[in-house]
Structure formats: C-alpha cells, structure tokens
C-alpha positions in Angstrom: 48.3 11.7 37.4 47.2 13.9 34.5 43.7 14.2 35.9 45.0 15.3 39.3 47.2 17.9 37.7 44.4 19.2 35.5 42.1 19.5 38.5 44.7 21.4 40.5 45.3 23.6 37.5 41.6 24.5 37.3 41.5 25.2 41.0 44.5 27.5 40.6 42.9 29.2 37.6 39.8 30.0 39.6 41.9 31.1 42.6 43.6 33.7 40.3 40.2 35.1 39.5 39.9 33.7 35.9 36.7 32.4 34.5 36.2 28.7 34.1 34.6 27.5 30.9 31.4 25.4 30.8 33.5 22.4 29.6 35.9 22.8 32.6 33.1 23.0 35.1 31.4 20.0 33.6 34.7 18.1 33.9 35.0 19.0 37.5 31.5 18.1 38.5 31.5 14.9 36.5 34.8 14.0 38.1 33.6 14.8 41.6 30.6 12.5 41.2 32.7 9.7 39.8 35.5 9.9 42.4 38.1 11.4 40.1 38.0 14.8 42.0 38.6 14.4 45.7 36.5 16.0 48.4 39.4 18.3 49.5 39.8 19.4 45.9 36.1 20.3 45.5 36.3 22.1 48.9 39.2 24.1 47.5 37.3 24.9 44.3 34.2 26.1 46.3 36.4 28.4 48.4 37.9 29.8 45.2 34.4 30.5 43.9 33.6 32.2 47.2 36.7 34.4 47.3 37.2 35.1 43.6 33.5 35.3 42.7 31.4 33.6 40.1 30.3 35.1 36.8 26.8 34.6 35.4 28.3 32.2 32.8 30.0 30.1 35.5 26.7 29.9 37.6 24.8 28.8 34.5 27.5 26.3 33.6 27.4 24.9 37.2 23.6 24.7 37.1 23.8 22.7 33.8 26.4 20.4 35.1 24.4 19.7 38.3 21.3 19.1 36.2 23.0 16.7 33.9 23.6 14.4 36.9 20.0 14.6 38.0 17.0 12.5 37.0 14.2 15.0 36.4 10.7 14.3 37.5 9.3 14.4 33.9 5.9 15.8 34.6 4.8 16.5 31.1 2.2 13.7 31.2 0.5 15.4 34.2 -2.2 17.7 32.8 -2.2 21.3 33.9 0.4 24.0 34.4 3.1 23.1 36.9 4.4 26.0 38.9 6.4 26.2 42.1 7.5 28.9 44.6 10.9 28.8 46.3 12.1 31.0 49.2 15.7 31.9 49.9 14.9 31.4 53.6 13.9 33.5 56.5 12.5 33.6 60.1 8.9 32.7 60.5 8.6 32.0 56.8 5.6 29.7 56.6 4.4 31.1 53.3 4.6 27.7 51.5 2.2 26.1 53.9 -0.5 28.7 52.8 0.5 29.3 49.2 0.8 25.7 47.9 -2.7 24.6 48.8 -4.1 28.0 47.8 -2.5 27.8 44.3 -3.6 24.2 43.9 -7.2 25.0 44.9 -7.1 27.7 42.2 -6.2 25.2 39.5 -2.4 25.1 39.4 -0.3 22.0 39.8 2.2 22.6 42.5 5.1 20.2 42.8 6.9 21.6 45.8 10.2 20.1 46.7 11.5 21.5 49.9 14.4 21.3 52.3 15.2 21.3 56.0 16.3 24.4 57.8 19.8 25.2 58.8 20.8 27.8 61.4 18.2 30.4 62.3 16.1 29.9 59.1 13.3 27.4 59.2 12.8 24.7 56.6 9.4 23.6 55.2 10.1 19.9 55.8 10.7 20.6 59.5 7.3 22.4 59.8 5.6 19.5 58.0 7.2 16.9 60.2 5.3 18.4 63.2 2.1 17.0 61.6 1.7 13.4 63.0 2.2 10.7 60.5 2.9 12.9 57.5 5.4 11.5 55.0 7.8 13.8 53.3 9.8 11.1 51.5 7.9 10.3 48.4 9.1 8.4 45.3 8.9 10.1 41.9 5.9 7.8 41.1 4.1 8.9 44.2 4.8 12.5 43.5 3.4 12.3 40.0 0.3 10.4 41.1 -0.4 12.9 44.0 0.2 15.9 41.7 -2.4 14.5 39.3 -5.0 13.6 41.9 -4.6 16.3 44.6 -2.9 19.1 42.6 0.2 19.4 44.9 2.7 17.6 47.0 5.2 18.9 49.5 8.1 16.6 49.8 11.9 16.3 50.3 14.4 16.4 47.6 15.4 12.9 46.5 18.9 11.7 45.7 17.9 11.2 42.1 16.7 14.8 41.6 19.6 16.6 43.2 22.6 14.2 43.6 25.2 16.9 43.1 23.6 19.5 45.3 23.1 17.1 48.2 26.9 16.4 48.2 27.9 20.0 47.5 25.6 21.5 50.1 26.9 19.3 52.9 30.5 20.2 51.8 29.7 23.9 51.6 28.2 23.8 55.1 31.3 22.1 56.5 33.7 24.5 54.8 32.0 27.9 55.3 31.3 28.3 51.6 27.5 28.7 51.7 27.5 32.5 51.3 28.2 32.8 47.6 25.6 34.3 45.3 26.7 32.0 42.4 26.7 28.8 44.4 23.3 29.6 46.0 21.7 30.5 42.6 23.1 27.3 41.0 21.9 25.2 44.0 18.4 26.6 43.9 17.9 26.6 40.1 19.3 23.1 39.5 16.7 21.7 41.9 13.9 23.7 40.5 14.8 22.8 36.9 14.8 19.2 37.9 11.1 19.5 38.9 10.2 19.9 35.2 8.2 23.1 35.9 6.4 25.3 33.4 7.3 28.4 35.4 8.8 29.5 38.8 8.3 32.2 41.3 11.2 33.1 43.6 10.8 34.7 47.0 14.2 36.4 47.6 14.4 37.6 51.2 16.4 40.7 52.2 17.3 41.8 55.7 19.0 40.7 58.9 17.1 37.4 58.9 18.1 36.4 55.4 21.3 35.5 53.4 21.0 38.8 51.5 21.5 41.5 54.1 21.1 44.4 51.7 19.0 45.2 48.7 21.9 45.1 46.3 22.8 41.6 47.5 19.2 40.4 47.1 19.0 42.1 43.7 22.1 40.3 42.5 20.9 36.9 43.7 17.4 37.5 42.2 18.7 38.7 38.9 21.1 35.8 38.5 18.4 33.2 39.2 16.0 34.9 36.8 18.7 35.0 34.2 19.5 31.3 34.6 15.8 30.5 34.3 15.6 32.5 31.1 18.6 30.8 29.6 17.2 27.4 30.5 13.8 28.1 29.1 12.0 28.4 32.4 9.9 31.6 32.8 10.9 33.0 36.2 9.8 35.9 38.4 11.7 36.9 41.5 10.0 38.9 44.2 12.3 40.6 46.8 10.5 40.6 50.1 11.5 42.0 53.5 13.1 39.9 56.2 14.3 42.6 58.6 11.8 41.3 61.1 10.0 37.9 61.3 7.1 37.1 59.0 3.9 36.7 61.0 3.9 36.0 64.7 5.0 32.4 65.0 8.6 31.2 64.8 9.2 27.4 65.2 7.8 24.4 63.4 4.5 23.3 65.0 3.8 26.9 66.0 4.2 28.0 62.4 1.9 25.2 61.2 -0.8 26.5 63.6 -0.4 30.1 62.2 -0.6 28.8 58.7 -3.8 27.0 59.5 -5.2 30.2 60.9 -4.2 32.0 57.7 -6.0 29.4 55.5 -9.1 30.1 57.6 -8.8 33.8 56.9 -7.2 34.8 60.2 -3.6 35.9 59.7 -1.2 38.8 60.4 -1.2 41.4 57.7 2.5 40.9 56.7 2.1 37.2 56.2 -0.9 37.6 54.0 0.6 40.4 52.0 3.7 38.4 51.0 1.7 35.2 50.4 -0.9 36.8 48.2 1.7 38.7 46.2 3.6 35.5 45.4 0.5 33.6 44.6 -0.7 36.4 42.4 2.5 36.2 40.4 2.1 32.4 40.1 -1.4 32.9 38.6 -0.1 35.7 36.4 2.7 33.4 35.0 0.1 30.7 34.4 -2.1 33.2 32.5 0.9 34.5 30.5 1.8 30.9 29.5 -1.8 30.2 28.4 -1.7 33.4 26.3 1.8 32.6 25.0 3.0 36.0 26.2 5.9 37.0 28.4 5.1 37.8 32.0 4.8 41.5 32.9 5.2 43.4 36.1 1.8 43.7 37.6 0.1 47.0 38.1 -1.5 47.8 41.5 -4.9 47.3 40.0 -4.2 43.9 38.4 -2.3 42.7 41.5 -5.3 43.6 43.7 -7.6 41.6 41.3 -5.4 38.5 41.7 -5.3 39.0 45.5 -9.0 39.4 45.8 -9.5 36.1 43.8 -7.1 34.4 46.2 -9.0 35.6 49.2 -12.2 34.2 47.8 -10.7 30.7 47.8 -9.5 31.2 51.4 -12.8 32.6 52.7 -14.8 29.8 51.0 -12.5 27.1 52.6 -11.1 25.7 49.3 -7.5 26.3 50.2 -7.8 24.7 53.6 -9.7 21.7 52.1 -6.8 21.3 49.7 -4.3 21.1 52.5 -6.4 18.5 54.2 -6.4 16.4 51.0 -2.6 16.7 50.7 -1.9 15.8 54.3 -4.3 12.8 54.1 -2.6 11.6 50.8 0.8 11.8 52.5 -0.3 9.7 55.5 -0.7 12.6 57.9 -3.3 13.0 60.6 -5.8 15.4 59.0 -7.6 15.6 62.4 -4.6 17.6 63.7 -5.3 20.3 61.2 -8.9 20.5 62.3 -7.9 20.4 65.9 -4.4 22.1 66.2 -4.2 21.2 69.9 -3.2 17.8 68.7 0.0 19.2 67.2 3.2 18.9 69.4 3.2 21.4 72.3 6.1 22.4 74.5 6.1 21.8 78.3 7.5 25.1 79.2 6.2 28.5 78.1 7.5 31.8 79.5 7.3 35.4 78.4 10.0 37.8 77.4 9.1 41.2 78.9 9.6 44.7 77.6 12.5 46.3 79.5 11.0 49.8 79.2 8.0 51.7 77.9 7.8 53.2 74.4 7.2 52.2 70.9 8.7 48.9 69.5 10.8 50.3 66.8 12.6 47.2 65.7 12.5 43.4 66.2 15.5 42.1 64.5 14.8 38.9 62.6 18.3 37.5 63.1 18.1 37.7 66.9 14.5 36.3 67.0 15.8 33.4 64.8 18.7 32.9 67.2 16.3 32.8 70.1 14.2 30.1 68.4 17.4 28.2 67.6 18.5 28.3 71.2 15.0 27.0 72.3 15.6 23.9 70.1 13.6 24.9 67.0 16.6 24.9 64.6 19.8 23.1 63.9 23.4 24.1 63.7 24.3 21.3 61.3 22.3 19.6 58.6 22.1 16.2 60.3 21.0 17.5 63.7 17.5 17.0 65.0 15.0 19.7 66.0 12.3 20.0 68.7 9.2 20.7 66.5 7.3 22.0 69.5 10.0 24.7 70.3 9.9 28.3 69.2 8.1 31.5 70.1 5.0 33.5 69.5 5.4 37.3 69.1 3.1 39.2 71.4 4.2 42.6 70.0 5.5 43.8 66.7 6.6 47.2 65.4 5.0 49.8 65.7 3.2 48.6 68.9 3.3 50.9 71.9 4.6 49.1 75.0 4.5 49.3 78.7 7.4 48.2 80.9 7.0 44.5 81.8 4.5 43.9 78.9 5.1 40.5 77.1 7.0 40.9 73.9 6.9 37.2 73.1 6.1 33.8 74.6 9.0 31.3 74.5 8.2 27.6 74.0 10.6 24.8 74.8 10.8 21.4 76.4 14.1 22.2 78.2 13.7 25.0 80.8 17.5 25.5 80.9 17.3 27.0 77.4 14.9 29.8 78.4 17.5 32.2 79.9 19.9 32.2 76.9 16.9 32.5 74.5 15.6 35.6 76.3 19.0 37.2 76.2 19.2 36.6 72.4 15.7 37.8 71.8 16.3 41.1 73.7 19.4 41.7 71.6 17.1 42.3 68.6 14.7 44.6 70.5 14.8 48.4 70.0 12.3 50.6 71.9 12.0 54.4 71.3 9.8 57.3 72.0 8.4 57.5 68.4 6.8 54.9 66.2 9.0 53.6 63.4 8.4 54.2 59.7 6.0 51.8 58.0 7.7 48.5 56.9 7.9 47.9 53.2 7.2 44.2 52.6 7.7 43.9 48.8 10.8 45.8 47.6 11.1 44.8 43.9 10.0 42.4 41.2 12.4 41.0 38.7 11.2 39.2 35.5 12.9 37.1 32.8 14.7 39.4 30.3 12.2 38.7 27.6 9.5 39.9 30.0 
C-alpha cells in the first residue's frame, strides 16, 4: 500500500509542476518495469510531464533510468571509431540510406539502430524492408560481427537495448503524450547511449513535416539532447535542418530506396545531398576531433566544403554504393535489387496530381505531402500497423518551379485505386502557387555542439 501511495504522491508532485529528483524517477521507472507501478499510473505520469514540462535535470535522470534497464551493445572490442546519426523524423528523409554506407566507406564504424515510422514520418526500417530478403532483426552478436567485418549495420532496436523505451513509446502513442521535448530527448538519447558510441550526430528537423514546428522548438530539443550527451560523456553535435517541404523527390519506402540508390551513384536532388553531406561532414569532424583529443568545433564554410568534397569522391568512385551492397548481402538481402531497382516493389496504380493553375510553386507543405503518402498506404497510424512498401509519391515539381495549369506536380503510387482521390485532396492542401518565385530555402539552420565544444 505504501508503494501505491508513494507513486500517487510523485504523480501529484509532478502534476503541481514540481521537479522530480533523480532518485524519484529511478524509483518510478524501476517500479514500472517490475510491475509495482501500473500502466495507468505511468500514463498519468507521462501526461503530467507533458502538461507541467520537464527540466533538463529530469530529462537526464529519465535517460539514466532508462539506460540502467538496458543491456548495452558493448562495442569497445570492435576496432575503429563508432559513430551514429539519428534523425528526429521527417517526410522523404532517406538520409540514413546514403549517409551510413558513405561514412562506413570512409573508415567509420556505423552501428545504426533504427525504428519504424509512425504517422506521416517515414522510418528507416520500413524503407529497408522493401529490399527483398533483408533482415533488420539482428542479435547483438550479429551486430558486432557485421560492424567489424562490413563497417556498418542498419537494424531494429532490440528488447535488450531499449526495454523501457519500447514500453513507454507504445504507451505515449496510446495516450497522446508523444509531443514532449523532454520525453523525446530521453527516448532518443537512451537508445543512442545504449549503442556504446564514441560520438553522435543528431539531425533535428524543423518545419511543418517535423515534430518541431518552429526554430525555438527545434533549438530546445537539440540543446537538450546535446546537453544530455555531454553529461553522459558522449560528444554530440546537433544539426537543425529544414523540413518545411519534403527532402528529395521520393516519399514512400521502396521509392525512397530507389532515390537513395541514385544518390549513391551521384545522381540526387540538391537538397538531399546538401543535408546528407553536412551530416556526414560533422561525423568525420567528430572522428577527427576524437583522434586529436580535442572538443568538436563549428565548421567554417571552407572546412565544411573540404569534408563534403571528400565525401563526393567516395560517392563518385562507387565506394559508398559498394559498401551498401556489402551490408545488404550480409543481412540476407537481395543485392541484385540494388543493381536493378526495377526488382524492388512497385505499385499497380500510378496517377498524377495536376497543377490547378499556372504560376510559381511557392510552397509544398511537408505535412500535407506526408499525409498524402500516408493515405496511399505508405505510413501507419499506429505502431503495430502494416505498410504498403510500394506506396508513396514522386514529386514532379518543387519550389521554385514555374508551372503551367494541368502540369503534373507529383505521381501518386498505390495498390488500392480507391485511395487516390483522398490522397490527391490532401496533397493539394499543401500546394501554394503564386505569381512570383519564393525566397530560397535554407536547408541547414543551426549547429549546436557539446558545451565543452
């Protein structure tokens, strides 16, 4: 009875806006995992965190409590510097599919644990599942062996690595408590810390297609994760990138894999490559800073260009593409599908969305493009739902293109023709056409470094 009263008292304390101590948060998380704290009590606590807010100290304490329940990968015996990149999620965000093999080809070890998408944001595991035969469920032993031999793996989070987060995320999804900076930061950083990394680069998206709708929101999330990384001894850099419109031209799992393959062969949209190369450059910079035993610095334009040029050399010579082939083969996937993308899943029905008037395409709202892809079957509205990996869309126009009435704006892909009408309506909600071209889009807004940097 005393335990129940204490739990209720802590929930009430947080509801009143008071800060919970590290010991209190540890007690609640430990009790939750051992059955002493009921699901409904944890749901109430999560809602209290959402409504009353979380301090940086509480987010750090929650991260530590979640990490204590995990069984880390323990990669210290794998030679080389282990770095990962994590995105807060967006529309058309296939960066990981290009960045991970590129960074591995350039000598880094990339243990990339990913998740499945929810809502209008796509998940890396869903994209990978469109490659025939590819396994994303790897044991810790398989992860370590592949990291040593191939230089990277891209796999799903295991129960051992993130037991608390798995349960809490499902509960947050079911109780409308996902949208909390503190809870998001703790969720992401507890999983990344369990990877036993040497350093971490975060891609924090901002805009209509991201969790953070405004720059202050994105800055708060980025700063908190960088602070947690610093407190836990993990050098961390956060790059705030734009998600006001989709990244690249493909939205949908198999379609995004095809676009990533083109990027690895040196044929990619400018926005996708700019974000990918910037993030990879900061991974390389972190590795160099670690080797020199120096804190990371914000890169000057000159140094950033040097890193990007080096990255492009590895793409143009085929090293990055070859590394992805090795990874797919090691994980049981059909590497032939990468050499011949027509072997990837294809939708039966493809129809255009046409421009309703002439003028300049001023905006293509990422949220509504994501909703269109979701309606076509490319996403899920709950974590246990299935997706149609062939569904999605290809953008035929992007701002600041000049349009004629009736010109295709996008090609919609689905296996259910009944979904085309609602998807077209959703897509057009995000279209704005005017008589003047829009201002240039800023892709990289800010870079935040660990406090000691």
